[in-house]
N, C-alpha and C positions, 0 to 999 in steps of 0.2 A: 340551784336546788337549795330549798328551804328546809333547815331540820336535817342536815346533812351529817351533823356531828353525833346524833342519837344512834342508839342501837340499831333500828332498821336503816336509817340514813347511811351509816358507814358501810353497810354491806351494799346499798344501792350504788353509791359513790365507787365501791371497788367494781361492781359489775360494770358500770358505764365506762370506767376507765380501761378495763380489759378489752372492752369492745371498740376501744379507739376514740372515745368521746372525749372533749374538753369540758370540765365541769366547774363552775363557779358555785363555791358552797357559801351560801348566805346565813349567818348566825349572829346571835346577839356579841358573843365574845371570840373574834376571829382568832385571837392569839392561842385559845384552848383547842383549835381545830388545826393548827398548822401540820400536825402529825399526819394529817389527811393528804398533805401535798406531796408525801412521800410513795403515794400509791401508783403515781404517774411519772412520766418523763417531766424534765424541767419545763414547767410553764403549762403542763396538761391540767394541773389542778390548783386552784386559787380560792383563797377566802376572802370574804369581805364582810362588813358589819352592815347588820340589818335586823329589824324587828318587824313581825308581821303586824304589829299593833300600830308601827309609825309607817303609814302609806308612803311617805315620801322616801324613806329609806328602802322600801320594797321596790319602789320604781327605779331607784338607783342601782339595786343589786341586779334586776332584771335587764337593764340596757338593752343590747341588741341580741339577747340569747334566742337560739331556735326554739328551744322547748323549756318549759320549767315544771319541776316536781314540787309538789308541797308534802313534806314528810314531817311537819310539825307535830308532835305530840306532848299532850299536856295532862297529867293525871291528877293533880292536886292545886285546888285554887288557893292561891295565896298573895294577898296584898293586891294589886290591881290586874294580875294575871288570872282573871276568871275563864272558865270553861268558853263563855259566850264572846269574850276579847280574843281568845286564841283561835279556837274552832269554828267561830261563827264569824265575827268580823274580821278577824285575822286572816281566814281564808278568803273573805270578799276581797280584801286589799289585794291579795296575791293574783286571784282571779282577774280583778278588774285591770291591775298595771298589767297583766300579762297581755289582755286583749288591747289595751292601749298602745302596747309596744309591738304590736304586731306578730306575737308570739304564735308559732305554728301549732304547738300541742301543749296541753296542760294536763299533768296526772295529779289528782287529788286523792291523797291517803286519809280514808275514814275507817269504819269498822263495822262488822257485822252487827245488826241490829240497830244501827241509827234510827230513831224513831223520835218523831216531834212529840208524841203522846206519852213519852216515857216517864216514868217518876224519877228517873235520874238525870240531874242536870247536865252531866257530862254527855250521856246518850241524846238527851234533846239538843245540845250544842253541836254535836256531830250531825245530827240531821238537818238544823239550821245551816251549818256550813255546806252541806250537800246542795242544798236548796239555793243559797246564795251564789255558790260556784256555778251551779248549770245556769243560773239567770244571767251572771256577769261573763260567762266563757262558756255559750252552748256546746261547743265541741270537746268540752273537757271530759276525761276519762276517769271514772271514780274507782278506786281499788278498796275493797272491804275486808282485811284480813280477820281472822279470828284470832285468838291468843296466839302471839307468836312466841316461838321458842329458838333457842341456839346458844351457844357459848355467850356467856355474859347476860344471858336473859334473866329478868327479874320474876319469872315465873317458877320454873322447875328449879332454878337455884336456890330461891328461897325457900321453896318446900322441901328440898334436900337439906337445906341448913337447919331448918325446923326439925326434921325428922332425926338428925343426929344428935340434938340435946333433949328435945321434949319426951317426955314419958308416954304421952298420948298425943294423938292428932286430932284436931276438932273438925268435923265437917260442917259444911254450911247446910242447915236442915238436915236431911237425910243423905245428903251427898248425891241426890239425883240430878242435879244439874248437868246438862250435856255440853261439852266442849268440843271442837275440832281444831286442836293445836295445829299450826302451820309454822313450817320451816322458815327462818328469816331469809334463807339465801333463795327460796322459791319465791318468795315475795318480791325480793330483788330482781330475780329473773323475770318474774311477771311485769316488772316496770320496764325493764329493757325491752321485753317483747310488745308491750303495749307502744312504746314509741317508735318501734321499728314497722308497725302496722296500721296505716291510715285508717283501716276499716274498723278500728277499736275506737275512734273519737265518738264522743258522745254516748257511750257504753258504760254500764256498771258491772263490775266482776265482783263476786264473793268468793274469797280465798280461804279453803280450809284444807287441812291435810285430808289423807285416806280413810281415817277412822274417827268415828266419834265416841268420845270417852266420857262418862260420867265423872263427877270430881271424886267420887270415890274410888272409881277406878284409876284415876289419876294418882292419887296418894297411894293406893296399892303397888303401882308401877314405882313409883319414887322409894318406897319402901324396899322393894326387891333389888333395886339398882343401887341402893346405898348398902345394902346388907343389913338392915334394921328390922326388928319385929316390934311394932307399936299398935296399941289399940286405937281404933277409929272410932271417935264417940259423937254421936249426932247432936247438933247444938241448935236449938230453935232460932228461927230468925229474929224474934222478938228479942232474945238475949244478946244477938251479935248487934241490933241496934243500940242496945244499952252501952255495950262495949265500946261501940264507935263513938258515942255520945261522949263517954269519958275521955277516950283517946283525942278528941277535938279538942281538949283543954291543953294538949302539948305542943310545943312549938312546931314539931314535924310529927303528926300523927302516923302511927304504923297502920293504922286501920280507919277508914272513913265510911260515913253512912253511904256514901255513892258506891263504894267498893261492894257493900253490902247488897244494895239494889241491884248491882250488875249481876251478883250470883244468885238472885232468885230466877232468872230467865235464860234459857238456853241460849248458846252462841254458836250456831252451826249454819251452814250453807242452806238457803233455800232451794225448795225441789226446783223451783222455776228460775233460778238466777243463772246467770252466765257464771263459769268458773274455770279452773285451770284448765279443764278439758277443751274448753272454747280457744283457749291460748295455745293448745298443742302441747301441754305439759302434763307430767304425773309427778305429783308432790310425793316429798319422802314422807316416811311413817316417823312417829316419835322414837320407836324402838330402834330405828337406824341411826339415830343421832344422839340422843339425850343421854343414855348410859355412858357415852364417851366423855361427857364433861361433869357429871354428877356422881360417877361411880367410884369406889373406894372409900377411903376414910375422909 
């Protein structure tokens, strides 16, 4: 499993271990992922060094694995770690080496809205990765989650933190962009079900929660669950672009132009897409989970 130490990856590892699988976690810094070895019995979980940009290390990590999951996520370009290097060429390296090793199943985690024509370099790289994976490993299953939530997420926790200290909350445009947040454990369960069902090979599934919410509605829920009353202020996208350009001057920008581009478009499951329902699943709603970890002070 590549990217097994990340927010989603950790939940996928836990789910697979609960199902009795032996999991090898391929990460750039194995020493930082050793805590995951405690999820299983002795020898059930192991960590090895690999970087998706280094194809030789990818081949070594895959070894004689029966299945491979690529859960690597990269949201900020820095140094040589471009979106294309990670989500494009990196995804190709995993798929190509999985096929060379005779791996039975490959699950590739992408995202809703992957589009080669997008104005977002991140979204274009996601789309390129999907195409390269499908070419190198025709039986790959692609999972496209919407915004993922759960304890330790960087979405609802960040919004709750801002709500606690800021006198007003800024909307992207009018706040009408639609999202379909999906629970991290549901995405992990989808990974396990896909691996257990050969009929899912070569298919793409879009994973969103049971409700579609505008960004304004998301902020309103966050305010309710954190017990705050704040003014929601529309901010034109043109101004957000200026703010992102200024933030780009910082070593670790809190806001990027790519994030602004992403917030211009809806992030919801397409009407014709395969989804949780096709996997025999019913996803949890935001209200069933989020208040439990952002509520209170």
